[in-house]
C-alpha positions in Angstrom: -6.9 19.5 4.6 -8.9 21.1 1.8 -10.3 18.6 -0.7 -8.3 18.3 -3.9 -10.4 18.9 -7.0 -9.8 16.3 -9.7 -10.5 17.2 -13.3 -8.1 14.9 -15.2 -5.9 17.8 -16.3 -4.4 19.7 -13.4 -3.4 17.2 -10.7 0.0 18.1 -9.2 2.6 16.1 -7.3 2.1 18.0 -4.0 -1.7 17.4 -4.4 -1.2 13.7 -4.9 1.1 13.6 -1.9 -1.6 15.4 0.2 -4.3 12.9 -0.9 -1.8 10.0 -0.1 -1.6 11.3 3.4 -5.2 11.9 4.0 -6.7 14.7 2.0 -10.1 14.1 0.4 -11.0 14.5 -3.3 -13.9 16.0 -5.2 -14.7 15.5 -8.9 -15.1 18.3 -11.4 -18.6 18.6 -12.8 -17.4 19.5 -16.3 -15.1 16.5 -16.4 -18.0 14.3 -15.3 -19.9 15.4 -18.3 -17.2 14.2 -20.5 -17.2 10.9 -18.6 -20.9 10.5 -19.1 -20.6 11.2 -22.8 -18.1 8.5 -23.4 -20.0 6.0 -21.4 -23.2 6.7 -23.3 -21.3 6.4 -26.6 -20.0 2.9 -25.6 -23.5 1.8 -24.5 -24.9 2.8 -27.9 -22.1 0.9 -29.8 -22.9 -2.2 -27.8 -26.6 -1.8 -28.6 -25.6 -1.6 -32.3 -23.6 -4.8 -31.8 -20.3 -3.2 -32.8 -17.2 -5.3 -32.1 -15.1 -3.3 -29.6 -12.0 -4.6 -27.9 -12.5 -5.2 -24.2 -16.2 -4.4 -24.5 -17.6 -7.0 -26.8 -14.4 -9.1 -27.2 -12.1 -10.8 -24.8 -8.8 -9.3 -23.5 -5.2 -9.8 -24.5 -4.8 -13.2 -26.3 -8.5 -13.6 -26.1 -9.1 -10.4 -28.2 -10.3 -12.6 -31.2 -13.2 -13.9 -29.2 -16.5 -12.1 -29.7 -19.1 -12.1 -26.9 -22.4 -13.9 -27.7 -25.9 -13.1 -26.5 -25.7 -15.2 -23.3 -23.4 -17.7 -21.6 -23.2 -21.0 -23.5 -23.4 -22.9 -20.3 -26.8 -21.4 -19.6 -28.2 -23.9 -22.2 -27.0 -27.0 -20.1 -30.0 -28.5 -18.2 -29.9 -27.6 -14.6 -27.5 -24.7 -15.1 -27.8 -21.7 -12.7 -27.5 -18.5 -14.8 -25.3 -15.8 -13.1 -27.9 -13.2 -13.7 -25.3 -10.9 -15.4 -24.9 -10.2 -19.2 -21.8 -11.4 -20.8 -20.6 -7.8 -21.0 -20.9 -7.4 -17.3 -19.5 -10.9 -16.6 -16.5 -10.0 -18.8 -15.7 -7.0 -16.7 -16.2 -8.6 -13.4 -14.1 -11.6 -14.3 -11.3 -9.3 -15.5 -11.1 -7.8 -12.0 -11.6 -10.9 -9.9 -9.2 -13.1 -11.8 -6.5 -10.5 -12.1 -6.2 -9.8 -8.3 -3.5 -12.3 -7.8 -0.6 -10.2 -6.3 1.5 -11.5 -3.5 3.7 -10.2 -0.8 3.1 -7.6 2.0 0.4 -5.0 1.5 1.4 -1.7 0.0 1.3 1.2 2.5 -1.9 3.2 2.8 -0.3 6.3 1.3 0.6 4.3 -1.8 -2.8 2.9 -2.2 -4.6 6.2 -1.7 -2.3 7.7 -4.3 -3.2 4.9 -6.7 -6.9 5.6 -6.2 -6.5 9.3 -6.7 -4.4 8.7 -9.9 -7.0 6.3 -11.3 -9.8 8.8 -10.6 -8.0 11.6 -12.3 -7.1 9.7 -15.4 -10.6 8.3 -15.9 -12.0 11.9 -15.5 -10.5 12.7 -18.9 -13.5 11.0 -20.5 -11.7 8.7 -22.8 -12.3 5.4 -20.9 -16.0 4.7 -21.1 -16.5 4.3 -17.4 -19.8 5.6 -15.9 -20.0 8.6 -13.6 -21.6 6.5 -10.9 -18.6 4.2 -10.7 -16.2 7.0 -10.4 -18.3 8.6 -7.6 -18.3 5.2 -5.8 -14.5 5.1 -6.0 -14.2 8.7 -4.8 -16.5 7.9 -1.9 -14.4 4.7 -1.1 -11.3 7.0 -1.0 -12.9 9.8 1.1 -14.3 7.2 3.6 -10.6 6.2 4.4 -11.1 2.6 3.1 -7.7 1.3 1.9 -7.9 -1.8 -0.3 -5.3 -4.4 0.5 -2.9 -4.5 -2.4 0.0 -6.9 -2.2 3.3 -5.5 -3.6 4.3 -8.1 -6.2 2.5 -8.8 -9.4 2.7 -6.0 -11.9 4.9 -6.2 -15.0 4.1 -2.6 -16.0 2.1 -3.4 -19.2 -0.8 -3.7 -19.7 -0.3 -1.2 -16.9 -0.4 -2.4 -13.3 -3.2 -4.9 -14.0 -2.9 -7.1 -11.0 -2.5 -4.5 -8.3 -5.2 -2.3 -9.7 -7.5 -5.3 -9.7 -6.9 -5.6 -5.9 -7.9 -2.1 -5.7 -11.0 -2.4 -7.8 -12.2 -5.7 -6.3 -13.1 -4.0 -3.1 -15.6 -1.8 -5.1 -17.3 -5.0 -6.1 -17.5 -6.2 -2.5 -14.6 -8.6 -2.8 -11.0 -8.7 -1.7 -9.8 -7.1 1.6 -9.3 -3.6 2.9 -8.1 -1.7 5.9 -10.6 0.3 7.8 -9.2 2.3 10.7 -6.2 0.1 10.5 -8.1 -3.2 10.8 -7.9 -5.6 7.9 -11.4 -6.7 7.0 -13.2 -8.4 4.0 -14.1 -6.0 1.2 -17.8 -6.4 1.7 -17.5 -5.5 5.4 -15.4 -2.4 4.5 -18.1 -1.2 2.1 -20.8 -1.7 4.8 -18.8 0.2 7.4 -18.4 3.0 4.9 -22.1 3.0 4.1 -21.4 2.1 0.5 -22.9 -0.5 -1.9 -21.1 -2.9 -4.2 -20.7 -1.7 -7.8 -22.0 -3.8 -10.7 -19.6 -3.1 -13.5 -20.8 -2.0 -17.0 -19.1 -1.8 -20.4 -15.3 -1.6 -20.2 -15.4 -0.5 -16.6 -13.3 -3.4 -15.3 -10.7 -2.6 -18.0 -10.9 1.1 -17.2 -10.2 0.4 -13.5 -7.3 -2.0 -13.8 -5.5 -1.0 -17.0 -3.1 1.9 -16.3 0.1 2.9 -14.6 -1.2 4.0 -11.2 1.0 1.8 -9.0 4.2 2.8 -10.6 3.2 6.4 -10.8 2.0 6.6 -7.2 5.2 5.0 -5.9 7.2 7.2 -8.2 5.7 10.4 -7.0 6.0 9.5 -3.3 9.5 8.3 -3.8 10.4 11.5 -5.6 8.8 13.7 -2.9 11.0 11.9 -0.3 14.1 12.0 -2.6 13.7 15.9 -3.1 13.9 16.4 0.6 16.8 13.9 0.9 18.7 15.9 -1.7 18.4 19.0 0.5 19.4 16.8 3.5 22.4 15.5 1.6 23.5 19.1 1.0 23.1 19.8 4.7 25.1 16.7 5.7 27.9 17.7 3.2 27.9 21.2 4.7 28.2 20.0 8.2 30.9 17.7 7.2 32.8 20.4 5.4 32.6 22.7 8.5 33.8 19.7 10.6 36.9 19.5 8.2 37.4 23.3 8.3 37.3 22.8 4.5 37.6 25.1 1.5 34.7 27.0 -0.1 36.4 28.0 -3.4 35.0 24.9 -5.2 31.5 26.1 -4.5 31.8 29.6 -5.9 29.1 30.9 -8.2 31.4 32.0 -11.0 33.1 28.6 -10.9 29.8 26.8 -11.6 28.8 29.3 -14.3 31.5 27.6 -16.4 29.7 24.3 -16.3 26.1 25.2 -15.8 24.4 21.9 -15.3 21.2 23.0 -13.5 21.5 20.5 -10.6 25.2 21.4 -10.1 24.5 25.1 -10.0 21.6 24.6 -7.6 23.7 22.3 -5.3 26.6 24.8 -5.2 24.2 27.6 -4.3 22.7 25.5 -1.5 26.1 24.8 -0.1 27.0 28.4 -0.1 23.8 29.3 1.7 24.2 26.5 4.2 27.8 27.5 5.0 27.2 31.2 5.1 28.7 32.8 8.2 31.1 29.9 8.9 34.4 30.9 10.4 35.6 27.3 10.3 35.5 27.0 6.5 38.5 28.7 4.8 40.3 29.1 8.2 44.0 29.6 7.9 45.9 26.4 8.0 48.2 27.3 11.0 45.2 28.2 13.3 44.0 24.6 13.2 45.6 22.4 15.9 45.6 18.6 15.6 44.2 16.2 18.2 46.6 14.8 20.8 45.6 12.3 23.3 44.5 13.7 26.6 46.9 13.1 29.5 46.8 14.2 33.1 49.3 16.9 32.4 47.7 18.1 29.2 46.1 21.2 30.7 47.1 23.3 33.7 43.7 25.1 34.1 41.0 23.4 36.0 38.3 24.1 33.4 40.5 22.8 30.5 41.1 19.6 32.4 37.5 18.6 31.5 38.3 18.6 27.8 38.5 15.2 26.2 41.6 16.0 24.1 44.9 17.7 24.0 46.0 19.8 21.1 49.3 20.5 19.3 51.2 21.8 16.3 54.6 21.0 14.7 57.0 23.9 14.1 58.6 24.2 10.7 62.3 25.2 11.2 63.7 28.0 9.1 66.0 25.4 7.3 62.9 23.6 6.0 61.3 26.7 4.5 63.5 27.2 1.4 61.5 28.1 -1.6 58.4 28.5 0.5 59.3 31.8 2.2 56.4 33.6 0.6 54.0 31.0 1.9 55.3 31.3 5.4 54.9 35.0 5.3 51.2 34.5 4.8 50.7 31.4 6.9 52.7 31.0 10.1 55.1 28.0 10.2 53.1 25.7 12.2 51.6 22.4 10.9 48.5 21.3 12.8 45.3 19.6 11.7 45.0 21.1 8.1 47.4 20.0 5.4 48.9 22.9 3.4 46.9 22.2 0.2 44.4 24.3 -1.6 41.8 21.6 -2.3 39.8 19.1 -0.4 39.2 15.5 -1.3 36.5 14.7 -4.0 33.9 13.8 -1.5 33.9 17.4 -0.4 35.2 19.3 -3.4 32.9 17.5 -5.9 29.7 17.7 -3.9 28.0 20.1 -6.3 28.9 17.8 -9.3 27.7 14.6 -7.6 24.7 16.0 -5.7 23.9 18.0 -8.7 23.8 15.1 -11.1 21.4 13.4 -8.8 19.3 16.6 -8.7 19.2 16.4 -12.5 18.1 12.8 -12.4 15.3 13.8 -10.0 14.3 16.7 -12.3 14.0 14.3 -15.2 11.9 12.0 -13.2 9.7 14.9 -12.1 9.1 15.9 -15.7 8.0 12.4 -16.7 5.8 11.9 -13.6 4.1 15.3 -14.0 3.1 14.4 -17.6 1.8 11.0 -16.4 -0.3 12.5 -13.6 -2.7 14.0 -16.1 -2.4 11.4 -18.9 -4.9 8.7 -20.0 -3.2 5.4 -19.5 -5.9 2.7 -20.2 -6.9 0.9 -23.4 -8.8 1.1 -25.7 -9.2 4.9 -25.9 -12.7 6.3 -26.5 -13.1 9.3 -28.7 -16.9 9.8 -28.7 -16.7 13.2 -30.4 -14.4 12.2 -33.3 -16.1 12.3 -36.7 -15.8 8.8 -38.2 -17.4 6.4 -40.5 -16.6 3.2 -38.4 -16.4 2.6 -34.6 -12.8 1.5 -35.0 -11.9 5.1 -35.6 -13.5 6.2 -32.4 -12.4 3.3 -30.1 -8.6 3.0 -30.6 -6.4 0.2 -29.3 -3.2 1.8 -28.4 -0.3 1.4 -25.8 -0.7 4.2 -23.2 -0.7 1.5 -20.5 3.0 0.7 -21.3 5.0 2.0 -18.4 8.4 2.4 -20.1 8.5 6.2 -19.7 8.1 5.8 -16.0 10.3 2.7 -15.9 13.3 4.4 -17.5 12.9 7.5 -15.2 12.9 5.2 -12.2 15.9 3.3 -13.6 17.7 6.7 -13.7 16.8 7.3 -10.1 17.8 3.8 -9.0 21.3 4.4 -10.4 21.4 7.9 -8.8 20.4 7.0 -5.2 23.5 4.7 -4.5 25.7 7.5 -5.9 24.3 9.9 -3.2 24.6 7.3 -0.5 28.1 6.4 -1.6 29.6 9.9 -1.5 27.9 10.4 1.9 29.5 7.2 3.3 32.9 8.4 1.9 32.6 11.7 3.8 31.7 9.7 6.9 34.6 7.4 6.5 36.9 10.4 6.0 35.7 11.8 9.3 36.6 8.7 11.3 39.8 7.7 9.7 42.8 9.5 11.3 44.8 9.3 8.1 42.2 11.5 6.3 40.4 13.5 9.0 42.8 16.4 9.2 43.8 16.2 12.8 40.7 14.8 14.4 41.1 11.8 16.8 40.7 8.3 15.4 37.0 7.3 15.3 36.2 10.7 16.9 36.9 9.5 20.4 39.7 10.3 22.8 40.5 6.8 23.7 43.2 7.7 26.2 42.9 4.3 27.9 42.7 2.3 24.7 39.2 0.9 25.4 37.0 2.9 23.1 35.8 2.3 19.6 33.9 5.6 19.2 32.2 5.9 15.8 34.2 3.1 14.2 31.2 0.8 13.5 28.8 3.6 12.4 30.8 3.6 9.2 30.3 -0.2 8.8 26.6 0.2 8.9 26.7 2.9 6.3 29.0 0.8 4.1 26.6 -2.2 4.4 23.7 0.1 3.3 25.6 1.5 0.3 26.5 -2.0 -0.8 22.9 -3.1 -0.6 21.7 0.0 -2.5 24.3 -0.6 -5.2 23.2 -4.2 -5.6 19.6 -3.2 -6.0 20.4 -0.5 -8.6 20.3 -2.9 -11.6 17.5 -1.6 -13.9 14.5 -3.8 -14.1 13.3 -2.0 -17.2 16.0 -3.7 -19.4 14.6 -7.2 -18.6 11.2 -7.8 -20.2 9.4 -11.1 -19.6 6.6 -11.5 -22.1 3.0 -12.2 -20.8 -0.5 -13.2 -22.0 0.7 -15.9 -24.3 3.0 -13.5 -26.0 0.2 -11.1 -26.9 1.9 -8.8 -24.5 5.5 -9.6 -25.6 7.3 -6.5 -24.3 6.6 -5.1 -20.8 8.2 -2.3 -18.8 8.7 -3.7 -15.3 8.1 -0.1 -14.2 6.2 -1.2 -11.0 9.3 -3.0 -9.8 11.4 0.0 -10.6 9.2 2.4 -8.7 8.9 0.0 -5.7 12.6 -0.3 -5.6 13.1 3.5 -5.7 10.6 4.0 -2.9 12.4 1.5 -0.7 15.8 2.7 -1.7 15.0 6.3 -0.9 14.3 5.2 2.7 17.7 3.5 3.0 19.4 6.6 1.5 17.9 8.5 4.4 19.6 6.1 6.8 23.0 6.8 5.3 22.5 10.5 5.5 21.4 10.2 9.1 24.5 8.3 9.9 26.7 11.0 8.2 24.9 13.8 10.1 25.2 11.9 13.5 29.0 11.5 12.8 29.5 15.0 11.4 28.0 16.5 14.6 30.5 14.7 16.7 33.4 15.7 14.4 32.1 19.3 14.4 32.1 19.4 18.2 35.7 18.3 18.3 36.9 20.6 15.6 35.2 23.7 16.9 36.2 22.8 20.5 39.8 22.1 19.6 40.3 25.4 17.8 38.5 27.4 20.5 40.6 25.7 23.2 43.6 26.9 21.3 42.0 30.4 21.2 41.3 30.3 25.0 44.9 29.3 25.7 46.1 32.1 23.5 43.9 34.6 25.3 45.7 33.9 28.6 48.6 36.0 27.1 51.2 33.4 27.9 53.3 32.5 24.8 55.2 29.9 26.8 51.9 28.0 27.6 51.1 28.0 23.9 54.7 27.0 23.0 54.2 24.0 25.2 51.7 22.7 22.7 54.2 23.0 19.8 56.6 20.1 18.9 60.0 20.7 17.4 61.1 23.8 19.4 64.8 24.5 19.3 66.9 24.6 22.4 66.4 27.5 24.7 69.0 30.2 24.5 69.7 29.8 20.8 68.9 32.4 18.2 66.6 29.9 16.6 64.6 29.6 19.8 64.2 33.4 19.9 62.8 33.2 16.4 60.5 30.3 17.4 59.1 32.3 20.4 58.5 35.3 18.2 56.6 33.1 15.8 54.6 31.5 18.7 53.8 34.9 19.9 52.5 35.9 16.5 50.3 32.7 16.4 49.1 33.6 20.0 48.1 37.1 19.0 46.2 35.9 15.9 44.3 33.3 17.9 43.6 35.6 20.7 42.3 38.3 18.4 39.9 35.9 16.7 36.3 35.7 17.5 35.0 32.3 18.7 35.1 29.8 15.9 31.7 28.5 14.7 30.1 26.7 11.8 27.8 28.2 9.2 24.4 29.5 10.5 22.3 26.7 8.9 24.8 24.1 10.0 24.7 25.5 13.5 20.9 25.2 13.5 21.0 21.6 12.4 23.8 20.8 14.9 21.6 22.3 17.7 18.6 20.1 16.7 20.8 17.0 16.8 22.3 18.0 20.1 18.8 18.6 21.6 18.1 14.9 20.9 21.6 13.3 21.0 24.3 14.3 23.4 27.9 14.4 22.2 30.0 11.4 23.1 33.2 12.0 25.2 33.4 8.2 26.1 32.0 5.0 24.6 28.3 4.3 25.4 25.6 2.3 23.8 24.9 4.0 20.5 21.8 2.1 19.2 19.4 4.7 20.6 21.5 7.5 19.3 21.5 6.0 15.8 17.8 5.4 15.9 17.2 9.1 16.8 19.5 10.4 14.1 17.5 8.4 11.5 14.3 9.7 12.9 15.5 13.2 12.6 16.1 12.7 8.9 13.2 10.3 8.2 10.6 12.6 9.9 11.9 15.7 8.3 12.5 17.3 11.6 16.1 18.4 10.9 15.4 19.8 7.4 12.3 21.6 8.7 14.3 23.4 11.4 16.8 24.6 8.9 14.1 25.7 6.5 12.1 27.4 9.3 15.2 29.3 10.3 15.5 30.6 6.7 19.0 29.3 6.5 19.1 27.4 3.1 18.1 23.9 2.2 
């Protein structure tokens, strides 16, 4: 991959994702000049003995302590001086005492993204760090050294202090790092990379660990994943709608022009593209047979005997059509698998509104993250070129480290993710429930012998994940726990928010994978049942088709003659139809699933199938196939 040029001003989310997954970085020369200017300015102020927070004072609640000329303990007889100035000792101690996170290490992509973000923000030239220190960090990143950064420890102000200290301590030759997947001491990692430990100068420890890099890195990676999952959710909904032979009117462009929320309009357009070419959607009610259990006498043709189902309709007698004659002129008087109603349930009809609202939440998060990517987030801020009488006007203590903008954006996503998972699970449940699946078999399996559970428990797993997601959706940002002896008395908890979102996005993908797995089975059944009716009709034998219809009047009566005329009309319409099929994009996705997972005519072990379905979503294979085919999503 081409190196990403960092200049502090133009880093994009796709570039950060590329660095997270292995791209190298280079540092803009113009930006490095600004970095050098700020570092020289700070050095001059220290030479002039100006009191500057975090440079010649302590940190946080120690901000009222001014640094002396040398450590007081050096005056104790027999003391062994550290060999560092108090300014250098201050910065080193800030890093080594703040590296106290616990838990499992963050993933390599997250840590690489954190390093990239820190480099980019420091290149703005308002932090006082030296060029050589930035170059050392860039070299560490490009060498593939991944500091070990445990997941738990940031309160999101003053930035992600503790995790960023774990990142910075490796530059000093401390801590631990992964090198080629092996966990080694930080000093060994530097040696393997051919790098020397860094001795920190004025404000450099504070510049390295005072910022929002963890929450931003996790937020950007989570959002990249979620944006693909939004397209995957639309694909899953489209496959489910085709499996229901559902109605497209609720997705029409002019319908959504009346309530033009951007995400809703986009989701509706996606669904129209995904379902383009479908002959299952909007099919006439009377053409859709319902499932009947297979029996030895269900089919009189050898080929049809292999089908795992029988099919059937109920005839509507003339005496039950009063007041509905016009309807039965358009739709033939047969009740099959589709109810005579012009609207689908909310989990299908309201997909644009629900998926679209989540898209809008993601768009808001993207806006916040994109601002933060090129923002300065440490403290204090150095303005070496500002005209001023006093240094306090050039080194400003502010609050850009406070993660609340990110925290609230992540809270929004935390609330949105279970919504997307929940409507997916409702569609899945609708597919397996014979009371709601419009004529498909219970749990999508024939079960003629009463021994099969089919897809019953797939819905249980989806329900468990949805419940877990919902229980994790409580916003961490509303619960501040003061720190640093109440000097830092309101914090964002943004790192927890972003960590939750990143993990929750993975679990959302699992629910969508389960829906797609189930919808593929339902689509097989729906398509095959309608096409079995078509094949039967094309034999030209109205009596054979009539045998699939319940409620026929007695032979020889005038009503029976009318019944047979109407059966013949149904037969002709079915026979004249082209083979029924889903939308082109749905067909592509279905073919990818079936290339990895066979349809299920009888119960079998499903754990491998489920794992494969989740991989198809998690690895992006399914979505990529649809996109490569140019069929929406």
